[in-house]
N, C-alpha and C positions, 0 to 999 in steps of 0.2 A: 502493500500500498504505498504512495506518495503523498507528502505534502506539500503545498505550493505556499511560500511562503515571500511577502511583499514587506519589502523596507525601503526606506525614502534613501535616496542616494546624498551621502555628503556634498559633491562636487558635481558640478551640471553636467552632461555631455557635450564634447566638443563637435567635431566635424559631423559626428555618427548622429547625431541630432537632428543636422539638415536631410540627412537620408531619410530618417524616419517621416520628416516633415514630406519628403518627397513620395514615398511609399505610402503613404496617407491620401495623399492629392490622387496618386495613380489608380491606389483603390477605390476611391470615390467616382474615377473617370471611367473604370472596368464595372461598376456598378449600374453607372450611369448607362453605359453599351448594354446591359441586362434588360434594363428598360424599355431600352429601343429597341432591342430584341421582341419582345413581349408583342410591340405594334408592328411585328415582321417588318422592322426596318433593320438594315444589316448594322452593326456596331462601328464597324470601320470606317461604314459610307457616312452613317451619322456624325461620330466625330471628323472626319474630313471635311463633312457640309458645316460644322461647328467652329473649326477652328479655319476655315478657309475663309468665311462668313467673318470670322472677329480680326484677324489679320490680312487676309489675301488680298487687298487693295489699300492704295491713298485713304480714298473715304471711308475702308472700314477702321484703319489706325485713327485718322482722326476723329471717327464718332466713340472709337474706346477712349479717347485722351478726354473727348468733350465729357463722358459720362464717367470717366475715371477723376473728374476734378472735384464734383461734390462728393463723392465716396474718399476720397483721399480725406479731403475736412473734417467730415465725419467720424472717419477712422481714427485719425488723429487726438479727436476731441475725447474718443471714447477710450484710445488707449492711455491717453493719460488718467482718467478716473480708473482701469481697471489697474493702474500699474499701483495701485493705493490700496488695492482690491476691495474698490468701490464699485458694484455693478451697476453701471448705468444703461439701460435699455431705451432711455428716451429719447436718442438722437432726431427720431423720428420728428418727433413733437417738438424738439428744438428748432430742427430744419425748418416745420413748417412754420413757428412762430417768428422765425427770422425772418422768412422771406414776407412775412406779413409787415413787418417792423419795417423792413427795404420797402415796400410797394406804399405804405401809410406815406412815406416821405417823398417817393417819386410823384402821388398822385396829390400830394399838399403843397409841394413848393415846385410846381413843376418850372419855376422862370428861373430859377437859380440856374447859375453856371455852373457846366461838370464839376471841375475840379471843387465846389463846394458840396454838390449834388451827392456826389459818387462817394465820399467820405463819410457825409452823411447818412447816408443811405446804408454804408459798413457797420456808422457807430450805433443807427440803432438795430441793426440786425443782430450784432453782436450782445447788445444789450438785451432785448425782447429774448434770443436763445440762452445768454448768461445768466440771466433773471430765473426763466423757466426749468433751468436746470439747479440753481439754488433751491427751489422750494420743496423737492425733495431731500436736498441734503438738511436743511432747517428741520421737515420732520422726523429724517431719522433720529435726528440728534433730541430734539424735545419731547417725541412721542413713541422713540425706537420703531417706528416701522422700518417695514421692509422697503428699501429703495428700489429692488429688483419691480413689485410689485406696484409700486407709487409710480414710478418712471415710464413702465408699461400702461397703466391706464392714463398717465396724463398725456400718453400721443394723443386719444383719441380725441379727448378733451380739444388738442390744439388741432387737430384735424378738422374736428367739427368745428371750430370757430372761423378755420379759413373758408370751408365752407359755407358758413353764415355769411361773412364776408362777400364771397363770389355772387353769392344766389340774390343778397339781398342789398344792404347799402353800397356796396363798389360795383354793382352789375354794369356792365357798359351798356346804355341805352340801344346801341346802336350793334350789337351785338347776335341781333336775330332769335334773339332768348336764350343763348349761350351763356353757361356761366362763367363769365372773365370777365376783369377790370377794362379798363381802358387802356391802349398802349404806351407802353413808359415813352416820355418824350426822349430826344437823341441824346440829350446830355447825360440821360439818367441810365447808361445802357453800354457795357464794359463789352470794347470794341474787339474784332479779330484781329489776329496776329498777323499780318500780311496778306498774302493771298488765302491763307489756307482758311479752314472754319473751326478752327479752334481760337478759343477765345482767350483775353489777358488773365483769366481767370486761374490757368496755367501758373502764370508768374506769380501770384496771390497762394499757389500751393508751396512754391519754391523758398519762398518767405518765411512763410510760416512754421514748412516743415523746419527749415533750418532753426529758426527761432526756439522754435517748441523743443528740439535737440539740444540747444545749448543751454536751455532752461532747465530740463531735465539732469542733463551731465555735466554741466559746471559751475551752478548757481548753490547756493546753500540751502533755499527754498526746496530743489530739486535732491538734492543730497538726503535733508530729511523728507521729503515723498519717496522717494526708492527704501529708506531704510524704515520707514514705516511701515509701507507695503510688504515685506518680508516678515517683519515682527510688530504687532500693535504694541502687545504687552512690553516689548523692550524699548519701542517708541516712547510710551508714557512715562518707563521709567527714568530714558534719558533726559527728560523733559519738553521733548517734541512735541509741538502745540496741536494733537492731533485732529479734534475736534474741526480747528479753523484749516486744516490740511483739506478735509472733507468738505468743507464747505468751497474752497478757493477750486479742487480739481472740478468738481460739478460746475463752477461757475465756468470756467476754464473750457469745459467740454461742452458746454451750451452754448456758448459763444462763437465755438470753431463752426460746432454745427448750424448756428444759426449765418453764420457768414455764408458757407454752404449753400444757404436757403437764399442769400442775396443775390450768389453768381448763378442760381440757377433762373429765377425770378428776372434777371437781370441782363444778363448775357445770352443765355438759349432761349426762353420761350418771351423775352422783353414785355410781359405782364405777369397779372398771377392770375391763374387757375386749377380745378382741381387734378389736372393731370401733371401738376409737377410734383404731386406724390405718388412715387414710383418705388419706394422701401429702399431709399438709399441708405438711409438710418438703420435698417436692419441688415443689409449689407456691411455695414461699417462692423457690427461685431463679427462678421465671417471674418473679415480682410484685417482689423485689429489681432485676433488669436493667430491666425495665419502667417501674420510677419513678426509674431512674438512682441507687440509692443512696442517694436523698434520704428521709431519713425523715420528712419532712411529708406527700412526697407518695408514699409508700408505703402510707399509710392510703388514700387514693383506690382505686390501683392493686389491694390489698387487698381490696376490697370489690367491685370490678367482678368481680375472679378468682370473690369468692365468689358473684358474681351466676350466672357462669356455670357453676358448680356446681349451684346450686339449679334455674336456666334447664335444665340437663342433665338432671336429673330430670324434671322437665315435659313434656321432649321423650320420655324414656323412656315417662310415661303414657298421652300422647295419639298420640305416631305410633310407637311402638315402637322406637325407636332404639337401639342398644345402649348400655350405659353406659361403652363405651369412650371412646365419641365427645368425653365431656368429656375424657377423655387427650389426643386426638389435637388438639383444640382449644387446649389447654393447651402443646403441643408446636409446634404453628403459630404461636402467638403468639410464642413464644421465638425460633424460630427468624427469623421476620420481623424480629423488633427487632433481632436479634444482626445480621445483613444489612445492616437500616436502620442501623447505627451505623459502616460503611463509608462510608456517603457523609456522617456528622456527623464522623467522623475524620479522614478521608482525601480527597484532593481527584484527581478521577480529569480528567486531560487526552488530549485526545486529538488526536496529532500525524502529518502525512504523513511518512514516513520516506524 
């Protein structure tokens, strides 16, 4: 008779952890191929169409970059909270409130020049997302609520509030009954990079990603954040203000997701409408874990997950695969990566009893 013993590793695994991560992603693709075969679609053909649609042309790559921008910013914010072991599942709602805040500025002050209007939209979007993220942090401290449940439920409040505005007071009277606001004035729109369809939100991502990386890696607060994330009890014993850190990371997380909402409303859609909510906040959770909460590798993971979204659209057109297949694929990646974490953080030994 054999007994399996699981012990936590004292030192994290090196390059082999990346092998486990790659194997987990490969397993999710294999399972996706099995699902395609159930629809009488060759797995190899389906995956070939998926990757060709995602990365097989300049148009596809530009589309991937456009979708990767909001995913990256939401993932960056989620990663900051996760590093403190605060499980912010509310990036979707914070994204929605950021889009609402930016739209309010664009519709209320359309006469302002671009150098003033765009920063004001960013400020309001980050403020709306940050305050929305601060609410579950305060409830966690004052009432000992579970931030997972609170942030998840607040997503629905934020999305329904967005719907209330575009179906009601902000509805464009010239939209022929469609729920959307008036188009933003030209000075409220983030422009494109050269002759491409990619907007300058890509530059925002480069700057914000660098700032967050430097903040976590080289500042005192960043050190406290990493230390408290490793052990809350040790952090409190060392005098680290853990409760303040909880509020801080949730505000930062919400502000980054709100910034993503601003870019999606301003640069991609040029107005506010319900179709802006496509699940970027939930995809951010998968990306954050896939990138091991590293701001530098989040960029790569965001591009890959954005490619899956674009590729699934190609599958729908060419092979009539349901749109839900994209969500299934993201879920499989998350589950396999989390399962693979068992082998990177713990050691399994088999002994004869």
